[in-house]
MARVO-640343 format. One record per residue: residue in one letter; y, x, z of N, C-alpha, C, O, CB in turn. Coordinates in steps of 0.2 Angstrom, whole numbers, plus 5000, padded with zeros to 4 digits. Glycine has a CB too. Layout:
# MARVO-640343
AYXZYXZYXZYXZYXZ...
//
This chain:
# MARVO-640343
M496849555082496049555081495949555088496249595092495649625076T495249495090495049525096494349575095493949565091494849475102F494449615099493749665101493249615106493349565110494149765106I492649645105492349635110492449685114492649745113491749625108T492149655122492249685128491549725130491049705131492349635132L491749785131490949835132490949855139491449825143490749925127T490549885141490649915148490350005146489850025148490049865155P490550015144490650085145490550145152490650135158491350095143V490250185149490150255155490650245158491150225155490250325153E490850245164491350265171491550325166491150365163490950285183S492350315168492850375162492950375156493450385153492750435162M492250355154492250375148493050375143493350325146491650345146L493250395138493750425135493450405128492850415126493750505137I493850365124493750375115494350435112494950435114494050285111C494150455109494550515108494450515099493950505095494150595114A495250555098495250535088495450605087495750645091495850475084I495150615081495250695078495450665070495050655066494250765079L496250655069496150655064496450705056496950735055496250595066L495850715052495950785048496750775043496750725040495250805042A497050795043497650805039497650865037498150885035498350785043G497250895036497550975033497550985027497851045026497251015034G497250935022497250955015497950975012498450935013496850905012D498051025007498551025003498451004996498851034992498751075002G497950944995498450914990497950944985497950904980499350944989N497451004982497451044978497150974971497350994966496851104981R496850914971496250904969496850844966496850824960495550894974F497450814971497750774967498350804963498650754961497750724971G498650864963498950904959499850894964499950854969498850884950G500450924961500750914965501050964971500651014973500450884967E501650974973501951004977501850994984501651034988502450994975V501950914985501650904993501150864993501050824989502050874998P500650895000500050865001500150795002500650765004499550895008K499350764999499550704997499650665004499650605003499150684992Q499550675010499350645015500150625017500350575020498850685020F500650665015501450665015501850605008502450595008501750765014L501650585005501650564998501750455001501250425000500450604993R502150415003502150375004501750314998501950304992502850375006L501350275000500950204998501450165001501750155007500050195001A501650124995502050064998502550085002502650045007501650015002G502850135001503550145006503350165013503750145018504050075007E502750195014502850225022502150275018501750265013502650165031E502250355024501850405022501150385023501050355028502150475026I500650405021499850395021499950415026500050375030499350435016L499850475029499850505037499950455041499450425044500450565040L500550425040501050385046500550315046500650275050502050375044R500150295041499850225042499250265043499150235049499650155035S498950305043498350325047498250325054497850295058498250395045L499050375057499050355063499150295068499050285074499250385065R499450265062499650175066499050155065499050095068500250105061T498250165063497850105061497550125069497450085073497250125052L497350205070497150235073497250225082496950235087497150295070A497950195081498350175089498150115091498050095096498950165090A498150085083497949995086497349985087497249925086498249935082A496850015088496150055089496250065097495750095098495950135083E496550075102496650095109496250145109495650145110496450035115I496450185107496050265108496450295113497050275114495950325102D495950345117496450355123496550455122496750495127495950335132R496550475116496850515114496850525106496450495103496750565118L497350575104497150585099497350645095497950655095497350535098V497050685092497450765089497250765081496750755078496950845093V498050765078498050775072498050855069498450895072498550725070V497550865065497450945064497850915057497750865054496450975063A498250985055498850985051498551045048498051085050499650985056H499151065042498951105036499351155041499851135043499251075027P499351225042499751285045500451265043500951265046499451355042R500451255035501051265033501551205033502151215031500951275027W501351145036501551075034501651035044501650975046500751025028L501651085048501651075056502051035055501950975053501851135062S502951055056503551025055503150965054502850935058504151055050E503250935048503150875043502750855047502950805049502950885036T502150855049501750815053501850805060501550765063501050835054E502350835064502650825071503150785067503150725069503050895077S503650785062503950725061503950665059504350625059504250725060L503250655057502850595057502650555063502750495065502150625054V502250605066502050595074502550525077502450465078502350685078Q503250595079503850565082503850495077503750445080504750615084T503950475072504350435069503550355070503650285070504550485060A503050385070502550335075502750305079502750245078501950345079K503150335086503050295090502550275095502450225098503250265087L502050335093501050305096501250305104501650345106500050385094K500950255108500750265114500250285115500050275121500750225117V499850325111499350365116499550425112499750445107498550345115P499350485121499450535118499150575115498550575116499650555119T499650625110499350655103499550735104500150755105499750625096R499050755102499450845101499250845092498850815089498850945107I499650905090499650945083499350995084499451035088500250955080V498851005079498551075079498651105072498751075067497851065081A498551165072498451175067497451175061496851175063498851255069G497551165056497051165054496751255051497051305051497051105050G495851235050495651285050495651315041496151295038495151285053S495151355037495051365030494751335028494551335022494951415028S494351295034493751235029493851195035494051205041492751265027R493451125030493451045035493051055042493051015047492950985030N492751095040492251115049492551155053492451155059491551165050E493151195050493451265053493951195057493951195063493851345047S494151155055494751095056494551055062494951035067494851045050T493851035062493750975065493751015073494050995077493050935063W493351075073493151125077493651135080493651135086492851175074N494351155077495051155081495251085084495551095089495651185078G495151005082495250985084494750945091495050915095495450965079I493950975091493650985097494051005100494450965103493151015097L494151065102494551105106495051095110495251105116494751135103A495451065105496051025109496150945112496650915114496651035104L495450925111495450875114495450865122495750825125495050835112D495050925127495150935131494650855135494550825140496050945131A494350865130493450795132493150825136493250885138492750775126S492550775139492150785143491450775139491450735134492350755149D490950785141490350785136490250715136490150695130489650825137D490250675140490150575139490650555135490650495133490150525146D491350605132491650565129491550545122491250585118492250575130I491850495119491650485110492250515107492850485107491650405107V492150555103492550575098492250545092491650525091492650645097L493050515086493050495081493450535078493950565081493150425081V493050565070493350575066493450575060493050585056493350605066H494150545058494350515053494850545045495350575046494750465058D494750535041494950565034495950535038496050485042494450505025A496250565037497050545037497050515029497450465029497650625038V496850535023497050515018496350455018495950455013497050585013R496350405021495950355021496550295025496350255030495150385025P497050295023497450255026497350165025497750125026498250275025L496850145023496850065022496250055027496049995027496750035013L495950115030495450095037495450005041495850005046495850155043P495149965039495049905042494949915051494549955054494249885038L495149895053495149905059494349875064494049905068495849855059E494049815060493449805060492949845062492549855067493449785056V493149885056492649965050492750015059492250035062493450025039L493350015060493350055066492950045073492750085078493950065068R493049975072492749955079491749975079491349995083492949855080R491749945073490949935071490750005071490250005074490649905064A490850065070490850115069490750175078490350215079491450105065I491450115083491350155090490750115092490250155093492050145096D490650065093490350005097489550055098489450065103490349915093P489250065095488650085095488350145100487850155103488550095088V489250205099489250245103489250245111488850265115489750275100V489950185111489850185117489350155123489350165129490250155118E489050095118488450065121487950125124487750115129488150025115G487750175121487350215121486750175116486150175119487250225129I486750155111486150165106486150175101485750155097485950125106A486950225100486550295097487150345098487750325099486250285088D486850415095487250465097487850485091488150535091486750535098S487950445087488250465082488150405075487650375072487950535081T488850395075488750325069489050365063489450415064489350225071D488950345056489150375051489250295047488850255047488650445047T489950305044490150225039489950235033490150275029490950205039V489450195032489450185024489450155022489550105025489050205022I489350125013489550085009488850075002488450115002490350115008P488850034999488250054997488650074992489250094991487750004996S487950094984488650104979488150064973487550054972488850214977A488650034968488549994965488350034958488149994954488949944965D488450094955488450154950487550154951487250124956488850224953T487050184945486650174946486650264949487150294946486250144942L486250274953486450374954485650404949485050374947486350414967V486050474948485450534941485750554946486250554949485550554930V484950604944485050674949484950724941484650714936484150694958V485450764942485450814937485350884940485550894946486050804932E484950954933484750984937484951034929484551034924483950974940G485451054929485751114924485651094915485451114909485151184925G486151014918486350964913485750904910485850864906486751014906V485050924914484550904914484550834918484750824924484150954915V484250774914484150714919483450724924482850724922483950634914V483550734928482850744930482650674935482150634935482750824935E482950664937482650594943483350524941483850534938482750624956I482950464942483650394944483150374951482750324951483850304935P483350404954483050354959483250294962483750274961482950384962N482950254967483250174967483850204973483850244978482450084972R484350164969484950154974485050114979485650114982485350144971A484450074980484450014987484350084991484950094993483649944988R484050134992484050184999484650234999484650295002483250224999Y485350224995485650264995486250234998486150174999485650284989R487050265001487450235002488050295001487850355001487250205008R488850255001489150304999489450335007489450295012489750284993G489550385007489950415014490750405016491050455015489850475014Q491050365020491650365024491950395031491450395035491650335024T492250405032492450395040492850335039492950295034492950455043P492950315047492750365051491950395053491550355050493050345058Q491650425056491250455059491350475065491750515066491150485057V490850435072490850425077490350475083489750475083490850375076F490550505088489950535093490250555097490750575098489450585092R489450565102489650575109489750655109489450695105489150535114K490350675113490650735112489950795113489950845109491350735119S489550785117489150815119488650845112488450905111488850755125V488550805108488250805104488350855096488050885092488250745103L489250815096489650855089489650935092489450985088490650815087V489750945097489951015101489151045099489051095096490251015110Q488551005102487951045100487751045092487251075090487251005105A488151005089487851035080488451075078488351095072487850945073Y489051105080489551155078489251215081488951255078490251155079E489251225088488851265089488351315085488351375084488751245093A487651255085487351295081487451305074487151355072486851275081A487751265070488051275064488351345064488151385060488451225062A488851365070489151405067488751475066488851505061489551405070A488151485074487751505073487251535068487051595066487651485076A487151465064486751465059487351505052486951535048486451385057G487851505051488251545047488151485043488051495037487951615045D488351415046488251325040488851305042488851275047487551245043M489651325040489951295042490451275034491051285033490251335049T489951245031490351225025490151165023490151165017490251265020A489951095026489551035026490351015024490851045025489050985034T490150965021490650905019490950835023491350795022490450875014D490450845029490550815035490250815039489750825038490750785034D490350785047490050795050489450775054489150815058490350795051C489250715051488550695054487950725050487350715051488550615054S488250755044487950835042487450875045486850895045488450875042L488150875049487950955054487450945059486950975060488650975059V487750865063487150835067486550825065486050825069487350775069L486350815059485850775056485650865055485050865055486050715049R485850905055485450985054485251015061484751055063486051055048H485650995064485651065070485351025078485051055083486651105071V485450965076485350935082484750865082484850805081486150905086P484050905083483350875082483250805087483150815094482750935083G483250735083483150695088483850645089483850595093482950735093A484350665087485050645087484950575082484750585076485550705084R485050505085485050445084485850445079486350455082484950405090I485750435073486250425069486250365066485850345061486250465064L486550335068486650245065486950235059487450275059487150205069A486950215053487250205049487650135047487350095043486850225046V488250115049488850055048489050045044489350085041489350055051P489149965041489549965036490149975035490549955039489549925034G490550015030491050025029491449975025491349915026490950085027D491950005020492249955017492649975010492650035008492749925023E492849935007493049985000493549985001493850034997492849964993M494149935006494749965006494750025010495350035012495249925008N494350055012494250125016494150165010493550175010493550125023M494450185004494450235000494750295003495050295009494850214994K494650345000494950395001495350424993495150424987494450435005I496050444995496350464990496350524988496650564992496850444991T496150544983496050594981496550644974496650694973495450584981T496450574970496750584964497350544964497450504969496350564959R497850554956498050514957498050434955498450384957498450544956L497550434952497350354949496950324957496750264957496750344941D496750374962496550324970497250304970497350244968496050364979M497850324971498450304975498550244972498550194975499150354973V498550244963498850174962498050114965498150074969499150154951L497550124964497050094967497250074972497250014974496450124967A497550124978497650094985498350064985498550024989497550164992D498550084979499250034982499349974980499749934982499850064980R498849964974498549894974498249864979498449814982498149904969M497749884981497249844986497649844993497349824998496449874987L498249884993498649885001498749804999498549755002499549945002Q499349814991499549754990499249684991499549624993499749754985M498449694989498149634989498149594997498149544999497549644986K498049654999497849645006498449615012498249585017497649705007T498949635010499549605013499849545011500149505014500049635012L499549525004499949465001499349404999499149374993500549494994E499149405006498549335008498949275002499449255000498549295019D498349265002498549164995498649125000498849074999497649114990D498449145004498249085009498949075015499049095020497349115015E499349035013499849055018499749005024500348995026500549035014S499348975028499048975035498749035036498549035042498648925036A498749095033498349155035498949205036498949255039497749185030A499549185030500249225030500549265035501049245038500749175029V500349325036500849375042501649385038501749385031500349475044G501949405041502549455039503049405043502949365047502649465029A503749435040504449425044504449345043504149325038505049475040S504649315046504949245046505649245042506149285042505049225054L505549165037506249165034506749125037507249125035506249145027D506649095043507049075047507649105047507649165048506949065052D508149045045509149055046509049155040509449195039509549085060A508449155037508649245030508949195027508749145027507949295023R509649215025510249245022509849275014509549325014510749315028L510049235008509649275002510149234995510349174994508549245002L510149274994510749264986509949264980509549304980511449374983V510049214977509649204969509949234963510449194961509649124968V509949264960510449284955510049284949509649324947510749364957G510149204944510049194939509549134941509249124936509849254937G509549094947509349044950509248994947508648974948509549034953T509848964943510048894943509548854940509548794942510648884939N509048874936508348834936507848884934507948944934508348774931G507248854931506648904931506548944937506748924943506748964925I506149004936505949044941506549054948506349044954505749104937G507149074946507449074952507549024956507349034962507949104952R507748954954507748884955507348874960507548864965507748844949A506648874960506048854965506048934970505848934976505148854959I506348994967506249044974506649024978506449024984506449124973A507248984978507748974982507448904987507448894993508548964976D507348884983507048784986506348824991506248804997506448704975E506048864989505348874993505748935000505548925006504648914988A505948964999506149015004506748945009506848935015506549104999T507048905006507448845010506948835014506848855020507748785007R506348805009505848765012505648805022505648785027505048795007L505548845020505448915025505848945031505648985035505448975021G506448915029507048885035507548965033507948995037506648875046G507348985025508049015024508748975022508748915022508049065020R509149015020509948995018509949035010509949095010510749035025A509948995005509948995001510349004996510548944995509848985001E510549034991511249024986511149034982510549064983511749054985V511249034976510949044971511449024964511648964962510349004971V511749094959512049094956511949124948511449174947512449104959G512349094943511949124936512649084931513149064933510849074934R512349094926512649084919513249014921513849014921512049064913S512748944922513048884925513548894930513948854930512548854928T513548944934514048944938514649004937515049024941513748934943G514549014931515349044928514949124929515249164926516249024935L514549144932514249214932513949274927513449264924513749214935D514449334924514049334918513849384922514349404926514349334911V513249444924512849494924513049564923513049604926512249484920R513449554916513249624914514349634915514649684915512549644903D514549594916515149634922515249634929515449594934515749604921R515149714929515049724935515649704941515449694947514949794934A516249704939516949684941516749614945516949604951517449684934G516349564941516349514943515749494945515649434948516549494939V515249524944514549524950514649564957514249574961513749554947D515149594958515549634964515749584967515449574972516149694962R516249544965516649494969515949434970515849424976517349464963C515749414967515149364967514749364976514749324980514549384961V514449444975513949454982514349474986514049494991513449494982D514949494984515249484991515549414996515649415002515749524991E515649364991515949314991515349274994515449234999516249294985V514749274992514149264996513749275001513249235003513849274994A514149345003513849365010514449345012514249325018513649455011D514949325011515449315018515249235019515249215025516349335016R515149195015514849135017514449135021514649095026514649125013L513649175021513049175022513149225029512749225034512649205015G513549265029513549305036513249355035513149395040513149275042G513149385028513049445025512249405021512149345021512949505032L511749455019511249475016510649485018510449545018511349515014D510249445019509349485021509049495014508749545012508649415028H509049445008508749465003509149464997509549414997508149435003V509249504990509149464984508849474979508549524978509549454982V508849414976508149424970508449404962508649344960507449364971V508549464959508649444952508249404946507849434943508849494950T508449364945507749324940508349334932508149344926507649194943A508649334933509349354927508949384921508549434923510049404930G509049364914508649374910508649344906508649284907508149384911I508649374897508649344891508149354887507849404888509149344888L507749314881507349344879507349324871507149264869506749334884R507549374867507549354859507249384855507249454854508049344855I506849304851506249324846506249334840506349294836505849284845G506149394837506249424829506149514831506149554835507149404825T506049514822505849594821506449654825507049634827505749604811V506349694826507249734827507249744819507749714818507349824832A507049774813507349784808507949704806508449714804506749804801D507649664808508049604805508749574810509249534808507549554804A508449594817509049574822509549614823509549674824508949564827D510149564822510849574825510649614830510249604834511149504827P511249694829511049734835511449694841511349714847511349814833E511949654839512349634845511749614850511549644855512949564843D511449574847510849544851510349584855510349574862510349514846L510049624852509649684855509949714860509649704866509549744851K510649734859510949784866511249724870511549744875511649854865E511249614870511249584874510749604879510849614885511149534871V510249604875509549604879509549654885509349634891508849614874F509649684884509649764886510249764891510249804896509749824879D510849734890511349734897511349674902511549684907511949734894V510949614898510749584902510049574908510049554913510849554898N509649604905508949614908509049674911508849674916508249614904L509449744910509349794912509849794917509749774923509349834909G510449814913511149804915511449764919511849774924511449794910G511249714918511149634923511049654930511349654935510349584921T510449684929509749704937510249734939510649714943508949754938L510449794937510649864940511449854941511749904943510449924935N511749794939512449804942512249754949512449784954513149754935V511949714950511849674956511549714960511649704966511549624955A511049764959510849784966511249824967511449824973510249824967A511849884961512149904966512749854972512849884977512449944962A512949804970513349764972512949744977513349714980513749724968S512449744980512049704984512049784990512149774996511249674979Y511949854987511549904992511949894999511549885004511549994989R512849885000512949895005512749835010512449845015513549905006H512849785008512349735014512049725014511849695019512349675015L511249745010510749755013510449825016509949835019510249735008R511049885015510849925022510949885027510449875031511349975022Q511449865028511649825034511149805037511049825043511949785034S510749755033510349725036509449725036509049685038510749685034R509349795032508949815029508549765027507949755029508649865032G508749745024508449695018508249705013508049765013508849655015S508149675008507549665003507949644996508349604997506949605005L507849684990507849684987507249664980506749694979507949724989T507349614976506749604971507049584965507449534965506249554974V506849614960506949614950506249594949505649604952507149704946F506549574943505949504939505749554932506149564928506349414936A505249564932504849604927504449574923504349524927504549664929S504149554918503649534915503049564914502849624915503849524909S502649504913501649544907501849604904501649654904501149484900S502449584899502449614893502649674895502649714890502849594887F502949704900503349784902502549834901502549894899503849784912T502249804903501549874901501249884894500749924893500849844905R501749844890501549844883501949824879502049764879501049804882G502249854874502949834871502549794865502049824862503649904868R502649714865502649674859503249654854503849664854502449604862A502649644848502949604841503249574843503049534848502649574836D503849574841504549504839505049524846505649514846504049384839Y504549544853505149534859505249614860505049634865504849484866V505449664857505149734858505749744862505649784866504849784852A506449714861506949724865506749714873506849754878507449664863Y506449664873506449614879505949664885506049694890506049524877S505049684879504849704882505049774884505049784890504549694880A505249834881505849884886506049874890506049914895506249904885S506449814890507049834894506649784902506849774908508049794888K506249764899505849744908505249804911505049804916505149654906A505149864905505049914908505449944910505149994914504749934907G506049954909506749954914506849964919506850004923507049924914V506849894920506749854926506149864931506249854937506749794925V505549884929505249924934505349984936505349994943504849934932N505350034931505650104935506350084936506550144937505650184929L506750044937507250044942507050014947507050064951507850034940A506849974950506349954954505950034960506050064965505849924948Q505550034955505250114960505750154961505750184966504750164956G506450164957506750224957507150204964507250234969507050244950L507350144963507550124968507450124977507850144982507550084966A506850094977506450114982506250154985506050144990506150104983E506150234983506450284984507050324987507050374991506450294981E507550284983508050314985508450274989508950304992508350334979W508250234990508550174996508250165003508450125007508550114994H507650225003507050215008507350235014507250195019506550265007D507750275015508150275022508450245024508450225030508550325024D508950205019509150155022508950085023509150025023509650155019G508150105024507650045026507849975023507949925026507650025034I507949985014507949925012507549945006507550005003508649875012R507049875005506249875004506649864993507249834992505649775011V506249884990506549864982505649864979505249914979507249954979N505549784977505349764974505049734967505349684966505549764976A504749744963504749714956504349654955503749654958504449764952V504449604953503749554952503649534943504049514940504149464956S503249534942502749534934502549484934501949494935502149564932P502649424932502349364931502049374926502149424924502649314931E501449334923501149314917501649264914502149244917500449294919R501449224907501849184905501849134910501349114913501649174899T502549094911502749054915503148994913503749014911502949084920D503148934912503348864910504248864913504348854919502648784914T504548884909505348934910505648874905505248854901505449034907P506348854905506648824902506848884895507048864890507248784907M506848954898506949024891506249004888506148984882507049134894R505949014891505049014890504848964883504548984878504648984899R505248894885505048814880505548834874505448824868505248714886L506048854876506548894871506448924865506648904859506748934873A506048984868505849024861505249024860505149064856505949084860F504548984864504248954862504048894860503648874864503948974863P504248864857504348774860503648744858503548694860505048714855E503148784855502348764851501948774857501348754856501948834844E502148794860501548824867501348774870501748724870501848864874A500548764873500348744877500648724883500148694885500048784877H501048704889501148724892500948704900501248724905501448724890A500448674899500048664904499548734906499248734912499548604901L499548784901499248824903499448884905499148934905498848824899L500048874907500748914909500448914916500048874919501548874908L500948974919501048964926501648934927502148934923500949034930T501548884934502548864936502848884939502748914944502848804939P503348874937503848924944503648914948503548964951504548914947E503448854951503248854958502648884963502548884969503148794958E502248914958501748954959502049024959501949054963501148954956V502449054954502949124955503149124960503049174964503549154951A503449054962504049064967503649074977503949084982504648984966R503049064977502649064983502649124983502849154988502049024983A502449164976501849244976502649294978502749344980501249274966T503149254975503949324977503849304984503649354988505049314973V504049254987504149224994503949274998504149305002503849144997R503249274996502549305000502949405000502849455005501349284993L503049414995503249504994503749494997503749545001503349544986L504549454999505249455003504749465010504649525012505849365003R504449415013504149425018503649505022503649535028503849365017S503449525018502949585018503449645022504049625024502549615009D503249705023503549745023503349795016503349855018503349775029L503349785011503149825006503549845001503849794999502649805002T503649904999504249924995503849944988503349934987504650004998G504249974984503850014976503549974973503549994968503250074977Q503349924974503049874973503049854967503649844965503149834976V502449824961502549794955501949734957501349744957502449844947L502149684959501649614961501649584953502149564949502149544968D501049584952500949534947500649484950500149474954500549554942V501049434946500749364948500249344943500549334937501349304949R499649324942499249304937498749234938498449224943498849364934R498749214933498149144933497649154930497049134931498349064931H497849194923497349214918497349284920497749314924497649194910L496649324917496349374915496249414909496049464909495849354917D496749344901496649384897497449434896497749424902496349354890P497749464891498349494893498749454889499349474890498349574892
//
């Protein structure tokens, strides 16, 4: 990203305070949410890297007193070029911010940016919009805000007393940016007045620094605060959307030049299309499946096949498992062996390929991509075993993403909606094929996932909004 070149006050520093002192009470769980992984990377680590990318001069991380060593470990992992200090937080947000101010060692004319660590998806352009007016001297402080799409209702004692014009209101985000002298004045006055319970820092400036110029700057819906488990799910999906852009010309990620790919179940349909797309982008792909004599239920055979392909290619960077079967009919009328085969191929076979690929992917720090189905979210009548097996594949991917994280192996699942494949045509011969996804559409989305840095994701590939 290109930033506007500004003419700051001589020797002005841009300092940041990253508030990471929460204990996660509202989120639940034993680990504070800033240490949870979002698409394979800790929330705090993502926030650290975002601030560092803005070329700030100093950074203070305010950590929970019981989690100082874990915070120190993540700061070391981030390998930041900006000088960074870690200090313990206080009993409230205001006390934590004040501890951060004292640790900055900044002058009155320096800029102080305050950001919540649990807003890890802060776009850099929002960060710059918040900093620039204070640097340029046209504001003493900026508050990052977004409009409210919901009607606002004032309630007193359970009774609606007012419905104000929402056009006047904004939802507050961070960062909030200040001239240091203004922020210090606000805190000193607030402390003297016993007013250290504000939920943000602009509130203190507004209350205790008469005449301060506080400018509202546009935020972004991406810059959400992760407070609840639902927020985590939404953030995960927003990150996925941000990373996997549909515009190939703007695609950002690892090159596939000379990348070594194994596609299991790739002799036709989606698998073949993935191999072709990867080859088009410079990769070297081999495809194996039933037509080449591979039975994914045979663990020993899978081990031999994966090792042989790895030997021919000189290793493996990506393994994609599209092998699967679909049996139509009610459970009551099904042959028990047919039901067992669905699980053995779809789930057991995927697990066999994963286990056989592990040592090769650990060596290359590569990726495993497995295939679920849009039916994994809800069991479907007449193919109950298939839906259940695909739900198992998703759990397999999410579990392996955690299990293999420290080995540098990314694991994701792709969940395409109804796709025009030979297996689908055999199961639903009367279906209107023109309404289905094409294997090529699924392949392009899958290859973008291969090139990303995401892990633990379930990538929905959809053309339609209906279930």
